[in-house]
Kinemage of the C-alpha trace (Angstrom):
@kinemage 1
@onewidth
@group {chain A} dominant
@subgroup {mainchain}
@vectorlist {calphas} color= white
{ca unk a 1} P -37.940 13.235 14.860
{ca unk a 2} L -38.999 13.716 18.460
{ca unk a 3} L -35.433 14.306 19.596
{ca unk a 4} L -33.030 15.888 17.145
{ca unk a 5} L -30.131 14.270 19.032
{ca unk a 6} L -31.395 10.812 18.117
{ca unk a 7} L -29.841 11.056 14.644
{ca unk a 8} L -26.490 12.625 13.826
{ca unk a 9} L -25.691 12.814 10.106
{ca unk a 10} L -22.400 13.897 8.599
{ca unk a 11} L -22.013 13.799 4.819
{ca unk a 12} L -18.431 14.732 3.988
{ca unk a 13} L -18.415 14.077 0.239
{ca unk a 14} L -17.002 17.350 -1.024
{ca unk a 15} L -17.626 16.330 -4.608
{ca unk a 16} L -21.380 16.765 -4.279
{ca unk a 17} L -21.201 20.546 -4.453
{ca unk a 18} L -19.081 20.653 -7.586
{ca unk a 19} L -20.680 21.830 -10.833
{ca unk a 20} L -17.866 21.249 -13.346
{ca unk a 21} L -14.930 18.874 -12.884
{ca unk a 22} L -11.485 20.392 -13.334
{ca unk a 23} L -9.004 18.941 -15.824
{ca unk a 24} L -6.332 16.441 -14.800
{ca unk a 25} L -2.753 17.690 -15.188
{ca unk a 26} L 0.170 15.334 -15.827
{ca unk a 27} L 3.788 16.450 -15.516
{ca unk a 28} L 7.168 14.877 -16.193
{ca unk a 29} L 9.271 16.790 -13.667
{ca unk a 30} L 11.708 16.451 -10.767
{ca unk a 31} L 11.872 16.447 -6.973
{ca unk a 32} L 14.815 17.302 -4.677
{ca unk a 33} L 15.314 14.935 -1.739
{ca unk a 34} L 18.037 14.246 0.838
{ca unk a 35} L 19.476 10.940 -0.395
{ca unk a 36} L 21.876 8.366 1.024
{ca unk a 37} L 24.285 6.790 -1.457
{ca unk a 38} L 24.544 3.040 -2.015
{ca unk a 39} L 27.992 1.463 -2.091
{ca unk a 40} L 29.150 -0.510 -5.134
{ca unk a 41} L 27.451 -3.906 -5.545
{ca unk a 42} L 29.139 -7.294 -5.370
{ca unk a 43} L 31.441 -8.001 -8.321
{ca unk a 44} L 30.944 -11.764 -8.361
{ca unk a 45} L 27.591 -13.160 -9.544
{ca unk a 46} L 25.368 -14.595 -6.813
{ca unk a 47} L 23.449 -17.510 -8.310
{ca unk a 48} L 21.696 -18.456 -5.104
{ca unk a 49} L 21.826 -17.651 -1.403
{ca unk a 50} L 21.974 -20.229 1.350
{ca unk a 51} L 19.279 -18.445 3.343
{ca unk a 52} L 15.634 -17.929 2.431
{ca unk a 53} L 14.108 -14.545 1.735
{ca unk a 54} L 10.524 -13.790 2.786
{ca unk a 55} L 10.271 -17.570 3.360
{ca unk a 56} L 11.140 -18.322 -0.265
{ca unk a 57} L 14.219 -19.075 -2.352
{ca unk a 58} L 16.522 -16.065 -2.735
{ca unk a 59} L 17.743 -16.268 -6.330
{ca unk a 60} L 19.644 -13.138 -7.375
{ca unk a 61} L 21.317 -13.788 -10.735
{ca unk a 62} L 21.466 -12.082 -13.247
{ca unk a 63} L 20.964 -9.124 -10.880
{ca unk a 64} L 23.779 -8.042 -8.578
{ca unk a 65} L 23.688 -8.228 -4.806
{ca unk a 66} L 23.599 -4.675 -3.461
{ca unk a 67} L 23.531 -4.973 0.324
{ca unk a 68} L 26.618 -2.855 1.112
{ca unk a 69} L 24.891 0.167 2.613
{ca unk a 70} L 27.372 2.289 4.515
{ca unk a 71} L 26.381 5.914 3.849
{ca unk a 72} L 26.139 7.895 7.095
{ca unk a 73} L 25.268 11.282 5.593
{ca unk a 74} L 22.803 12.347 2.952
{ca unk a 75} L 23.275 14.721 0.057
{ca unk a 76} L 20.566 16.620 -1.778
{ca unk a 77} L 19.766 14.872 -5.055
{ca unk a 78} L 17.364 15.684 -7.881
{ca unk a 79} L 15.169 12.725 -8.883
{ca unk a 80} L 12.879 12.381 -11.853
{ca unk a 81} L 9.278 12.688 -10.654
{ca unk a 82} L 5.968 12.081 -12.437
{ca unk a 83} L 2.889 13.980 -11.239
{ca unk a 84} L -0.872 13.552 -11.624
{ca unk a 85} L -3.196 16.179 -10.177
{ca unk a 86} L -6.826 17.249 -10.169
{ca unk a 87} L -8.917 19.290 -7.736
{ca unk a 88} L -8.878 16.498 -5.106
{ca unk a 89} L -5.584 14.655 -5.533
{ca unk a 90} L -1.903 15.228 -6.121
{ca unk a 91} L 0.116 12.078 -6.872
{ca unk a 92} L 3.916 11.781 -7.212
{ca unk a 93} L 5.760 8.751 -8.685
{ca unk a 94} L 9.534 8.133 -8.745
{ca unk a 95} L 10.417 5.998 -11.805
{ca unk a 96} L 14.097 5.895 -10.818
{ca unk a 97} L 13.228 4.236 -7.486
{ca unk a 98} L 11.379 1.198 -8.778
{ca unk a 99} L 8.420 3.268 -9.940
{ca unk a 100} L 7.423 3.834 -6.319
{ca unk a 101} L 4.270 5.879 -5.780
{ca unk a 102} L 6.072 8.346 -3.526
{ca unk a 103} L 3.135 10.306 -2.154
{ca unk a 104} L -0.528 11.131 -2.694
{ca unk a 105} L -2.148 14.141 -1.026
{ca unk a 106} L -5.868 14.476 -0.317
{ca unk a 107} L -6.184 18.167 -1.218
{ca unk a 108} L -9.507 18.554 0.631
{ca unk a 109} L -7.760 18.309 4.011
{ca unk a 110} L -4.021 18.032 3.260
{ca unk a 111} L -3.863 14.434 4.501
{ca unk a 112} L -1.072 12.182 3.212
{ca unk a 113} L -3.007 9.154 1.974
{ca unk a 114} L 0.279 7.207 2.083
{ca unk a 115} L 3.383 7.501 4.270
{ca unk a 116} L 5.409 10.331 2.757
{ca unk a 117} L 9.154 9.924 3.176
{ca unk a 118} L 11.457 12.839 3.890
{ca unk a 119} L 14.542 11.163 2.369
{ca unk a 120} L 15.730 8.371 0.102
{ca unk a 121} L 17.333 6.269 2.826
{ca unk a 122} L 17.951 2.655 1.750
{ca unk a 123} L 18.406 -0.193 4.229
{ca unk a 124} L 19.201 -3.868 3.768
{ca unk a 125} L 15.625 -5.124 3.490
{ca unk a 126} L 14.981 -5.863 -0.204
{ca unk a 127} L 15.567 -9.123 -2.030
{ca unk a 128} L 18.943 -7.934 -3.275
{ca unk a 129} L 19.579 -5.516 -0.419
{ca unk a 130} L 18.747 -1.819 -0.952
{ca unk a 131} L 15.148 -0.878 -0.107
{ca unk a 132} L 13.315 2.233 1.118
{ca unk a 133} L 10.093 2.507 3.065
{ca unk a 134} L 7.111 4.724 2.343
{ca unk a 135} L 4.584 5.385 -0.398
{ca unk a 136} L 3.562 2.336 -2.423
{ca unk a 137} L 5.996 -0.374 -3.515
{ca unk a 138} L 5.032 -2.647 -6.417
{ca unk a 139} L 5.942 -6.195 -5.403
{ca unk a 140} L 5.713 -8.053 -8.690
{ca unk a 141} L 6.406 -11.783 -9.004
{ca unk a 142} L 8.001 -11.711 -5.541
{ca unk a 143} L 7.698 -9.678 -2.351
{ca unk a 144} L 10.104 -6.693 -2.125
{ca unk a 145} L 10.945 -7.455 -5.719
{ca unk a 146} L 14.523 -7.756 -6.920
{ca unk a 147} L 14.372 -4.406 -8.785
{ca unk a 148} L 12.493 -2.448 -6.131
{ca unk a 149} L 15.293 0.167 -5.916
{ca unk a 150} L 16.150 0.251 -9.639
{ca unk a 151} L 14.848 2.495 -12.448
{ca unk a 152} L 11.856 1.174 -14.360
{ca unk a 153} L 10.250 2.106 -17.673
{ca unk a 154} L 7.378 4.569 -17.750
{ca unk a 155} L 4.931 6.157 -20.160
{ca unk a 156} L 2.543 9.097 -19.724
{ca unk a 157} L -0.818 8.661 -21.473
{ca unk a 158} L -3.633 11.202 -21.945
{ca unk a 159} L -6.869 9.224 -22.379
{ca unk a 160} L -9.783 10.199 -24.627
{ca unk a 161} L -12.179 10.609 -21.672
{ca unk a 162} L -10.016 13.315 -20.040
{ca unk a 163} L -8.326 11.000 -17.549
{ca unk a 164} L -4.546 10.609 -17.489
{ca unk a 165} L -2.414 7.574 -16.685
{ca unk a 166} L 1.152 6.970 -15.565
{ca unk a 167} L 2.204 3.527 -16.789
{ca unk a 168} L 5.156 1.830 -15.053
{ca unk a 169} L 6.762 -1.474 -15.944
{ca unk a 170} L 9.728 -3.630 -16.799
{ca unk a 171} L 10.818 -7.088 -17.900
{ca unk a 172} L 12.035 -8.956 -14.830
{ca unk a 173} L 15.227 -10.696 -15.963
{ca unk a 174} L 15.218 -13.654 -13.574
{ca unk a 175} L 12.170 -15.270 -15.168
{ca unk a 176} L 11.953 -12.998 -18.248
{ca unk a 177} L 8.362 -12.073 -17.325
{ca unk a 178} L 6.943 -8.559 -17.741
{ca unk a 179} L 4.624 -6.362 -15.742
{ca unk a 180} L 2.903 -2.997 -16.085
{ca unk a 181} L 1.068 -0.902 -13.496
{ca unk a 182} L -1.180 1.989 -14.544
{ca unk a 183} L -2.116 4.796 -12.130
{ca unk a 184} L -5.103 6.764 -13.479
{ca unk a 185} L -6.668 9.969 -12.161
{ca unk a 186} L -9.988 11.126 -13.640
{ca unk a 187} L -11.601 14.577 -13.734
{ca unk a 188} L -13.908 15.103 -10.768
{ca unk a 189} L -12.715 11.991 -8.919
{ca unk a 190} L -10.803 11.663 -5.660
{ca unk a 191} L -9.871 8.067 -6.502
{ca unk a 192} L -6.696 6.570 -7.961
{ca unk a 193} L -7.414 3.671 -10.314
{ca unk a 194} L -4.700 1.008 -10.344
{ca unk a 195} L -4.527 -1.322 -13.373
{ca unk a 196} L -2.209 -4.316 -13.288
{ca unk a 197} L -0.839 -6.423 -16.159
{ca unk a 198} L 1.261 -9.480 -15.240
{ca unk a 199} L 2.616 -11.106 -18.394
{ca unk a 200} L 4.398 -14.427 -18.844
{ca unk a 201} L 6.017 -13.895 -22.236
{ca unk a 202} L 8.067 -17.089 -21.978
{ca unk a 203} L 7.520 -20.713 -22.980
{ca unk a 204} L 7.714 -21.838 -19.348
{ca unk a 205} L 5.248 -22.004 -16.478
{ca unk a 206} L 6.523 -19.758 -13.703
{ca unk a 207} L 5.526 -19.113 -10.115
{ca unk a 208} L 4.457 -15.555 -9.305
{ca unk a 209} L 2.603 -13.299 -6.912
{ca unk a 210} L 1.647 -9.626 -6.644
{ca unk a 211} L 1.356 -7.415 -3.586
{ca unk a 212} L 1.075 -3.644 -3.417
{ca unk a 213} L 2.920 -2.558 -0.289
{ca unk a 214} L 0.972 0.529 0.819
{ca unk a 215} L 2.572 2.419 3.712
{ca unk a 216} L 0.604 4.841 5.905
{ca unk a 217} L 1.628 7.053 8.841
{ca unk a 218} L 0.840 5.442 12.204
{ca unk a 219} L 0.584 6.609 15.798
{ca unk a 220} L -1.362 5.590 18.942
{ca unk a 221} L -4.597 6.841 17.308
{ca unk a 222} L -4.175 4.629 14.214
{ca unk a 223} L -6.471 1.670 13.552
{ca unk a 224} L -6.243 -0.967 10.831
{ca unk a 225} L -9.598 -1.610 9.148
{ca unk a 226} L -10.543 -5.106 7.985
{ca unk a 227} L -14.165 -5.812 6.965
{ca unk a 228} L -16.469 -6.251 9.978
{ca unk a 229} L -17.181 -9.889 9.125
{ca unk a 230} L -13.492 -10.827 9.287
{ca unk a 231} L -13.318 -13.440 12.040
{ca unk a 232} L -9.706 -14.616 11.901
{ca unk a 233} L -6.255 -13.422 10.978
{ca unk a 234} L -3.281 -15.473 9.811
{ca unk a 235} L 0.482 -15.189 9.673
{ca unk a 236} L 2.705 -15.819 6.625
{ca unk a 237} L 1.875 -19.109 4.871
{ca unk a 238} L -1.046 -19.402 7.339
{ca unk a 239} L 1.333 -20.885 9.874
{ca unk a 240} L -0.398 -19.189 12.814
{ca unk a 241} L -4.096 -18.309 13.254
{ca unk a 242} L -5.728 -15.863 15.659
{ca unk a 243} L -9.108 -14.219 16.248
{ca unk a 244} L -9.836 -10.781 14.754
{ca unk a 245} L -10.051 -8.121 16.050
{ca unk a 246} L -9.917 -9.359 19.654
{ca unk a 247} L -7.110 -11.907 19.856
{ca unk a 248} L -7.284 -14.501 22.609
{ca unk a 249} L -4.406 -16.837 21.825
{ca unk a 250} L -0.632 -16.770 21.198
{ca unk a 251} L 0.145 -15.611 17.668
{ca unk a 252} L 3.496 -16.557 16.138
{ca unk a 253} L 4.528 -17.573 19.660
{ca unk a 254} L 3.906 -14.028 20.929
{ca unk a 255} L 2.118 -14.248 24.278
{ca unk a 256} L 1.367 -10.508 24.345
{ca unk a 257} L -1.901 -11.149 22.478
{ca unk a 258} L -3.442 -13.731 24.812
{ca unk a 259} L -5.263 -11.332 27.131
{ca unk a 260} L -8.076 -10.355 24.720
{ca unk a 261} L -6.091 -7.671 22.895
{ca unk a 262} L -7.681 -5.555 20.144
{ca unk a 263} L -5.050 -6.113 17.455
{ca unk a 264} L -6.684 -3.668 15.030
{ca unk a 265} L -4.927 -0.849 16.933
{ca unk a 266} L -1.302 -0.206 15.932
{ca unk a 267} L -0.341 0.712 19.506
{ca unk a 268} L -1.190 -2.791 20.750
{ca unk a 269} L 1.578 -4.534 18.777
{ca unk a 270} L 4.578 -4.698 21.086
{ca unk a 271} L 6.655 -6.523 18.441
{ca unk a 272} L 6.774 -6.571 14.658
{ca unk a 273} L 4.187 -8.820 13.065
{ca unk a 274} L 2.198 -9.592 9.905
{ca unk a 275} L -1.558 -10.188 10.058
{ca unk a 276} L -3.525 -11.340 7.000
{ca unk a 277} L -7.318 -11.134 6.814
{ca unk a 278} L -8.523 -14.729 6.677
{ca unk a 279} L -10.446 -15.341 3.432
{ca unk a 280} L -11.050 -11.613 2.894
{ca unk a 281} L -14.875 -11.370 3.100
{ca unk a 282} L -15.389 -7.937 1.456
{ca unk a 283} L -13.765 -5.908 -1.320
{ca unk a 284} L -11.674 -3.541 0.834
{ca unk a 285} L -9.232 -2.971 3.643
{ca unk a 286} L -8.155 0.364 5.064
{ca unk a 287} L -6.631 2.336 7.871
{ca unk a 288} L -7.890 5.260 9.945
{ca unk a 289} L -6.112 7.914 12.015
{ca unk a 290} L -8.693 8.825 14.648
{ca unk a 291} L -6.587 11.765 15.817
{ca unk a 292} L -6.636 13.345 12.353
{ca unk a 293} L -10.100 11.935 11.519
{ca unk a 294} L -8.777 10.784 8.142
{ca unk a 295} L -7.672 7.552 6.533
{ca unk a 296} L -6.976 5.380 3.508
{ca unk a 297} L -9.245 3.047 1.530
{ca unk a 298} L -7.959 0.208 -0.696
{ca unk a 299} L -10.677 -1.434 -2.817
{ca unk a 300} L -10.634 -4.352 -5.260
{ca unk a 301} L -12.676 -7.392 -6.321
{ca unk a 302} L -11.850 -9.856 -3.544
{ca unk a 303} L -12.093 -12.827 -5.938
{ca unk a 304} L -9.024 -11.453 -7.757
{ca unk a 305} L -7.555 -9.018 -5.221
{ca unk a 306} L -7.656 -11.828 -2.703
{ca unk a 307} L -5.127 -10.689 -0.140
{ca unk a 308} L -5.422 -8.071 2.597
{ca unk a 309} L -2.854 -7.699 5.368
{ca unk a 310} L -0.823 -5.311 7.448
{ca unk a 311} L 2.728 -5.338 8.728
{ca unk a 312} L 3.895 -3.297 11.683
{ca unk a 313} L 7.387 -2.919 13.111
{ca unk a 314} L 5.661 -2.069 16.393
{ca unk a 315} L 5.894 1.122 18.469
{ca unk a 316} L 9.086 -0.089 20.184
{ca unk a 317} L 11.149 -0.646 17.034
{ca unk a 318} L 13.794 1.824 15.918
{ca unk a 319} L 13.796 0.597 12.309
{ca unk a 320} L 11.003 2.843 10.980
{ca unk a 321} L 12.093 5.935 12.915
{ca unk a 322} L 15.918 5.820 12.857
{ca unk a 323} L 17.104 3.486 10.088
{ca unk a 324} L 14.546 4.090 7.316
{ca unk a 325} L 13.748 7.790 7.711
{ca unk a 326} L 15.268 10.999 9.047
{ca unk a 327} L 12.255 12.392 10.882
{ca unk a 328} L 8.939 11.060 9.521
{ca unk a 329} L 8.213 8.618 12.341
{ca unk a 330} L 6.347 5.340 12.434
{ca unk a 331} L 4.361 3.705 9.678
{ca unk a 332} L 2.272 0.623 9.027
{ca unk a 333} L 2.161 -1.330 5.760
{ca unk a 334} L -1.325 -2.013 4.413
{ca unk a 335} L -0.897 -4.597 1.667
{ca unk a 336} L -3.301 -5.814 -0.994
{ca unk a 337} L -2.464 -8.833 -3.134
{ca unk a 338} L -3.737 -10.096 -6.477
{ca unk a 339} L -4.137 -13.801 -7.231
{ca unk a 340} L -2.827 -14.718 -3.787
{ca unk a 341} L -4.031 -14.302 -0.205
{ca unk a 342} L -0.789 -14.952 1.679
{ca unk a 343} L 2.974 -14.635 1.404
{ca unk a 344} L 4.836 -16.461 0.021
{ca unk a 345} L 1.867 -18.382 -1.391
{ca unk a 346} L 2.503 -18.273 -5.127
{ca unk a 347} L 0.270 -19.075 -8.071
{ca unk a 348} L 1.214 -20.303 -11.520
{ca unk a 349} L 1.545 -18.217 -14.653
{ca unk a 350} L 1.259 -20.345 -17.792
{ca unk a 351} L 3.256 -19.775 -20.995
{ca unk a 352} L 1.916 -16.693 -22.789
{ca unk a 353} L -0.602 -15.933 -20.020
{ca unk a 354} L -1.540 -12.388 -18.975
{ca unk a 355} L -3.203 -11.833 -15.614
{ca unk a 356} L -4.960 -8.523 -14.966
{ca unk a 357} L -6.453 -6.786 -11.942
{ca unk a 358} L -7.914 -3.414 -10.964
{ca unk a 359} L -7.850 -1.603 -7.632
{ca unk a 360} L -9.198 1.742 -6.357
{ca unk a 361} L -7.399 3.776 -3.679
{ca unk a 362} L -8.527 7.011 -2.052
{ca unk a 363} L -8.403 9.084 1.103
{ca unk a 364} L -11.349 9.499 3.479
{ca unk a 365} L -12.127 12.077 6.147
{ca unk a 366} L -14.603 12.994 8.906
{ca unk a 367} L -15.920 9.420 9.151
{ca unk a 368} L -14.644 8.429 12.622
{ca unk a 369} L -13.834 5.030 11.093
{ca unk a 370} L -14.915 2.804 8.199
{ca unk a 371} L -17.505 0.037 8.184
{ca unk a 372} L -18.118 -0.535 4.466
{ca unk a 373} L -16.950 0.778 1.116
{ca unk a 374} L -16.335 0.317 -2.587
{ca unk a 375} L -14.775 2.409 -5.354
{ca unk a 376} L -17.551 5.039 -5.094
{ca unk a 377} L -18.354 5.455 -1.394
{ca unk a 378} L -16.993 4.761 2.078
{ca unk a 379} L -19.431 4.600 4.983
{ca unk a 380} L -19.364 4.492 8.759
{ca unk a 381} L -22.250 4.004 11.183
{ca unk a 382} L -21.958 3.925 14.960
{ca unk a 383} L -24.121 4.358 18.033
{ca unk a 384} L -22.465 6.928 20.349
{ca unk a 385} L -25.218 6.249 22.889
{ca unk a 386} L -28.488 4.361 23.186
{ca unk a 387} L -30.496 7.243 21.676
{ca unk a 388} L -28.003 8.419 19.025
{ca unk a 389} L -26.911 7.160 15.629
{ca unk a 390} L -23.855 8.498 13.785
{ca unk a 391} L -23.826 8.083 10.004
{ca unk a 392} L -21.123 9.450 7.685
{ca unk a 393} L -20.415 8.942 3.983
{ca unk a 394} L -17.604 9.961 1.618
{ca unk a 395} L -18.008 9.771 -2.151
{ca unk a 396} L -15.178 9.643 -4.699
{ca unk a 397} L -17.213 11.314 -7.455
{ca unk a 398} L -20.397 13.297 -7.915
{ca unk a 399} L -23.418 11.244 -6.850
{ca unk a 400} L -26.922 12.412 -7.793
């Protein structure tokens, strides 16, 4: 090239230099965490509530209402913890807290791919009350599912190809439907594979949805990534529509967005809000911390993994910093849904039907943002100036 500054190339796929992939380790262990106790639940059965929950009917029975949260001090508690680890990832799951994926560390740079809590600090947010923020919450059959704070079943499986899987699941007693989520880590891969099984083992047709509630640390440098060809964003039930990423109109009656605001930046949301990608046009969403030059990719076939959204409390809210954590700060929820593209837009599960889906989640670094990606690579391309081109790629496995 005539001018070496005309082309700037950064290839940050650390896997390319690896000769032999290390084994995956899987451990059934424990973790000690400051934990706030939950008061005793209601004694009387609650068959139905007079108010809606997440814009849908709030049916509790046969579960108990557990919204009496009065603990002011925490005590150190030992929780059961399940671990998956290879040379690129360390993943921790808490089966006693709804099977929550508690944290995942990108070992190449120490970045927390998800928001890592410093305490088990429930607040009255879930369908039956107690709920914690952080990590990944499995919202099965309903958002902030009824058992989100309860123990779930689990099984550790060593696969023939050298990969290892933590399977989580339960039978949800309201509709007697079952679900299972598998988290797989493979040798030589920086990617978590998520397998979903949603099973209607009854003789009835039931409504259902699935959303993975993926929390990530946020700050003024944090940007939510929707595919470039996303033109519009919507609110719950598509009741409000706005342009993406530069909003020009009131959104959910919030006038703060009318002055051509770039709503992809967390710092620009003065109030809490949900924004769904309208008719998700590509197979991913993500988030990027430009201060840390690292981020999170969530990938899935958009014809099945149809929903992509984010929720933010907003920088001015005390909920994420005072009520839900001791000291970990703000977060944003990146959510990906299967068989639905909005909340609470349900779909039908027929008698005996099993619905399946697969997703791929991984951390990225040194990209300065994300323009395109799938389960193997994430890519960014920008023009810093008229005579320069910046190109950066991350790979999740060895690419010849």
